[in-house]
C-alpha positions as CSV (number, residue, x, y, z in Angstrom):
1,M,0.0,0.0,0.0
2,F,1.5,3.3,-1.0
3,F,0.6,7.0,-0.9
4,P,2.0,9.5,-3.4
5,I,3.6,12.7,-2.1
6,I,5.4,15.5,-3.9
7,C,9.1,16.1,-3.5
8,E,9.6,19.8,-2.8
9,N,12.9,20.1,-4.6
10,K,12.3,18.2,-7.8
11,R,8.5,18.1,-7.8
12,E,8.7,14.4,-8.5
13,E,6.1,12.0,-7.3
14,F,7.3,9.1,-5.3
15,E,5.8,6.5,-3.0
16,V,5.7,6.3,0.8
17,K,4.6,3.0,2.2
18,K,1.6,3.3,4.5
19,M,2.3,0.9,7.4
20,L,1.3,2.7,10.6
21,F,-1.9,2.4,12.7
22,D,-2.5,5.3,15.1
23,T,-4.9,3.6,17.6
24,H,-5.9,6.8,19.4
25,V,-6.5,10.2,17.9
26,H,-8.7,13.1,18.7
27,I,-8.8,14.8,15.4
28,N,-12.4,15.5,16.2
29,D,-11.1,18.0,18.7
30,E,-11.5,21.8,18.2
31,A,-7.7,22.0,18.0
32,F,-8.0,20.7,14.4
33,K,-10.9,22.8,13.4
34,E,-8.9,25.0,11.1
35,D,-6.6,22.4,9.4
36,L,-8.2,19.0,9.7
37,E,-7.8,18.1,6.0
38,A,-4.1,19.2,6.1
39,T,-3.5,17.2,9.3
40,I,-4.9,14.1,7.7
41,A,-2.9,14.6,4.6
42,R,0.3,14.9,6.6
43,A,-0.5,11.7,8.5
44,R,-1.0,9.9,5.2
45,A,2.2,11.3,3.8
46,A,4.0,10.1,6.9
47,G,2.8,6.5,6.4
48,V,-0.2,6.4,8.6
49,E,-2.6,3.9,7.0
50,K,-5.4,3.8,9.6
51,M,-6.5,5.7,12.7
52,I,-9.1,5.3,15.5
53,V,-10.9,8.5,16.2
54,V,-12.0,8.5,19.8
55,G,-15.3,10.1,21.0
56,F,-15.8,10.5,24.7
57,D,-18.9,12.8,25.1
58,R,-21.8,13.8,22.8
59,P,-20.0,16.5,20.7
60,T,-16.9,14.4,20.1
61,I,-18.8,11.2,19.4
62,Q,-21.0,13.0,16.9
63,K,-17.9,14.4,15.1
64,A,-16.2,10.9,15.2
65,M,-19.2,9.4,13.5
66,A,-19.2,12.0,10.8
67,L,-15.5,11.5,10.2
68,I,-15.7,7.7,9.8
69,D,-18.4,8.1,7.2
70,Q,-16.2,10.6,5.3
71,Y,-12.9,8.8,5.3
72,P,-12.5,5.1,4.5
73,F,-9.3,4.7,6.6
74,L,-10.8,6.2,9.8
75,Y,-12.6,4.1,12.5
76,A,-14.2,5.1,15.7
77,A,-14.2,4.2,19.4
78,I,-17.0,5.7,21.4
79,G,-17.6,5.9,25.1
80,W,-18.0,8.2,28.1
81,H,-14.9,9.8,29.7
82,P,-14.5,9.2,33.4
83,V,-13.9,12.9,34.1
84,D,-17.4,13.6,32.9
85,A,-19.0,10.5,34.4
86,I,-21.2,12.7,36.7
87,D,-22.9,14.0,33.5
88,M,-23.7,10.7,31.9
89,K,-27.4,9.8,31.8
90,D,-29.1,6.5,31.0
91,E,-30.1,7.9,27.6
92,D,-26.4,8.7,26.8
93,L,-25.5,5.0,27.3
94,D,-28.4,3.9,25.2
95,W,-27.3,6.4,22.5
96,I,-23.8,5.0,22.5
97,E,-25.2,1.4,22.2
98,S,-27.3,2.4,19.2
99,L,-24.3,4.0,17.5
100,A,-22.0,1.1,18.2
101,H,-23.8,-1.0,15.7
102,H,-22.2,1.1,12.9
103,P,-19.7,-1.3,11.1
104,K,-16.8,1.2,11.6
105,V,-17.3,1.6,15.3
106,V,-14.7,-0.9,16.5
107,A,-14.4,-0.3,20.3
108,I,-16.0,1.2,23.4
109,G,-13.8,3.9,24.8
110,E,-12.2,5.7,26.1
111,I,-13.6,4.6,29.4
112,G,-12.0,4.1,32.8
113,L,-11.0,6.1,35.8
114,D,-9.3,9.5,36.3
115,Y,-8.5,10.4,39.9
116,H,-6.4,13.4,38.9
117,W,-9.5,15.6,38.4
118,D,-12.2,15.8,41.0
119,K,-15.2,16.7,38.8
120,S,-16.7,13.2,39.1
121,P,-16.7,11.4,42.4
122,K,-14.7,8.1,42.4
123,E,-17.8,6.0,43.1
124,V,-19.6,7.6,40.1
125,Q,-16.7,7.0,37.8
126,Q,-16.5,3.4,38.9
127,E,-20.2,2.7,38.2
128,V,-20.0,4.4,34.8
129,F,-16.9,2.4,34.0
130,R,-18.6,-0.9,35.0
131,R,-21.7,-0.2,33.0
132,Q,-19.6,0.5,29.9
133,I,-17.5,-2.7,30.3
134,R,-20.8,-4.6,30.5
135,L,-22.0,-2.8,27.3
136,A,-18.8,-3.7,25.4
137,K,-19.2,-7.4,26.4
138,K,-22.9,-7.3,25.3
139,L,-21.8,-5.8,21.9
140,D,-18.7,-8.0,21.6
141,L,-16.4,-5.0,21.2
142,P,-13.0,-4.4,22.8
143,I,-12.5,-1.5,25.3
144,I,-10.1,1.4,25.4
145,I,-9.0,2.1,28.9
146,H,-8.2,5.6,30.3
147,N,-6.4,5.3,33.6
148,R,-4.9,8.3,35.4
149,E,-3.7,7.9,39.0
150,A,-6.2,5.0,39.6
151,T,-4.3,1.9,38.6
152,E,-5.2,-0.3,41.6
153,D,-8.9,0.4,41.3
154,C,-8.9,0.2,37.5
155,V,-7.2,-3.3,37.4
156,Q,-9.5,-4.5,40.2
157,I,-12.7,-3.4,38.3
158,L,-11.4,-5.0,35.1
159,K,-11.0,-8.3,37.0
160,E,-14.3,-8.1,38.8
161,E,-16.2,-7.4,35.5
162,N,-14.4,-10.2,33.6
163,A,-13.1,-7.6,31.2
164,Q,-10.8,-10.1,29.6
165,E,-13.9,-11.3,27.7
166,A,-13.9,-8.0,25.8
167,G,-10.1,-7.4,25.8
168,G,-8.8,-4.1,24.6
169,I,-6.2,-1.5,25.1
170,M,-4.5,0.1,28.0
171,H,-4.3,3.5,26.3
172,C,-1.3,5.8,26.7
173,F,0.1,3.3,29.2
174,S,2.2,5.0,32.0
175,G,2.5,2.2,34.5
176,S,5.2,-0.3,35.3
177,P,6.3,-3.3,33.3
178,E,4.8,-5.5,36.1
179,T,1.4,-3.8,35.7
180,A,1.7,-4.1,31.9
181,K,2.2,-7.8,32.3
182,E,-0.8,-8.1,34.6
183,C,-3.0,-6.3,32.0
184,I,-1.7,-8.5,29.2
185,K,-2.8,-11.6,31.1
186,M,-6.3,-10.0,31.1
187,N,-6.3,-9.9,27.3
188,F,-5.2,-6.3,26.9
189,Y,-2.6,-4.7,24.6
190,I,-0.3,-2.0,25.8
191,S,-0.4,1.2,23.8
192,L,2.5,3.7,24.0
193,G,2.5,7.3,22.8
194,G,4.6,10.4,22.9
195,P,5.9,9.9,26.5
196,V,8.1,7.0,25.4
197,T,10.2,9.5,23.5
198,F,10.7,11.8,26.4
199,K,14.3,11.7,27.7
200,N,13.3,11.4,31.4
201,A,10.5,8.9,30.8
202,K,11.9,5.8,32.6
203,K,8.7,3.7,32.9
204,P,7.5,3.9,29.3
205,K,11.0,3.0,28.0
206,E,11.1,0.0,30.4
207,V,7.7,-1.1,29.2
208,A,8.7,-0.7,25.5
209,A,11.8,-2.9,26.3
210,E,10.0,-5.6,28.2
211,V,6.5,-6.0,26.6
212,P,6.6,-8.4,23.6
213,L,6.1,-6.6,20.3
214,E,3.1,-8.8,19.7
215,K,1.3,-7.0,22.6
216,L,2.2,-3.4,21.8
217,L,0.3,-0.7,19.9
218,V,1.3,2.8,19.0
219,E,-0.8,6.0,19.3
220,T,-0.5,9.8,19.5
221,D,-3.5,10.8,21.7
222,C,-3.3,13.9,19.6
223,P,-3.6,16.9,20.2
224,Y,-2.1,15.9,23.5
225,L,1.3,14.5,24.5
226,A,3.3,15.4,21.5
227,P,6.5,13.3,21.2
228,H,10.0,14.8,21.2
229,P,11.0,17.1,19.5
230,Y,7.5,18.5,19.5
231,R,6.9,18.2,23.2
232,G,4.6,21.0,24.5
233,K,3.2,21.7,21.0
234,R,0.0,20.4,19.4
235,N,0.3,16.7,18.6
236,E,-0.9,15.2,15.4
237,P,-1.2,11.7,13.8
238,A,1.8,12.1,11.6
239,Y,4.0,12.0,14.8
240,V,3.1,8.4,15.5
241,K,6.0,7.5,13.4
242,L,8.3,9.0,16.0
243,V,6.7,6.7,18.7
244,A,7.3,3.6,16.5
245,E,10.9,4.7,15.8
246,Q,11.6,5.1,19.5
247,I,10.2,1.6,20.3
248,A,12.4,0.2,17.5
249,E,15.4,1.9,18.9
250,I,14.7,0.6,22.4
251,K,14.2,-2.9,21.2
252,G,17.1,-2.8,18.8
253,I,14.9,-3.9,15.8
254,P,14.0,-2.3,12.5
255,F,11.4,0.4,12.5
256,E,9.6,-1.5,9.7
257,K,9.2,-4.5,12.0
258,V,7.5,-2.4,14.7
259,A,5.2,-0.7,12.2
260,E,4.2,-4.0,10.6
261,Q,3.6,-5.9,13.9
262,T,1.7,-3.0,15.6
263,M,-0.5,-2.8,12.5
264,L,-1.2,-6.5,12.6
265,N,-2.0,-6.2,16.4
266,A,-4.4,-3.4,15.8
267,E,-6.2,-5.0,12.9
268,K,-6.6,-8.2,14.9
269,L,-7.9,-6.4,18.0
270,F,-10.4,-4.3,16.0
271,R,-11.2,-7.0,13.5
272,I,-10.3,-4.8,10.6
273,K,-9.4,-6.8,7.4
274,D,-9.6,-4.1,4.7
275,H,-6.6,-1.9,3.8
276,A,-7.5,1.7,3.2
């Protein structure tokens, strides 16, 4: 699979192999309002073949659904973010369930726990989390887990709800290699993003080294967490290549091997067989 781009110097068309799967993007965010098409074009030119657009409340879910109908290489994950758990009503969950029957909705997420912010009480977050795990199992879809400063409770709930039946992704994983291995045993992939490229990011680099490539995924979480050398700036899907390159360097293997295997991992998890 190839994508033509134009060489600025010679104006010659050449081919860039598309071989990357960004499993977590928020190009439905207002940060991309002015240059969405250009952002997508840069991603494609950088070799990004597929992306999962994540919707986590009504406005972002609506935008994600519109995007997957517009672009053949975009897929959606829809769910209710833990920070806003206090706002979720029964009809919101029913709405998510109805939309999840769309053939390009491939996961429920991002869902989970976030104890960094105090907008939603912990017990409310936990109940909303449990309800969405049960929904994913009912729909036979994997889940995408958001976990911030709540690892113990998050893992416990996944176990209690038999979340291994759904499987899924530990999104933008920031825990230890030991926690990663525990999650892998529960049928979860470990997804790494921009922080693995940070010079002082000890844990993500340890995870990249120790987790088998067959259990790794790559993501940007754009517009957040831009990798080095763009740290502190707006992140975008094209930068997922920097994440894959860093993992390749840490593991001492070719970049192409990381790109190919993480693509296969994502396609297997999301049951995507076509090649956009």
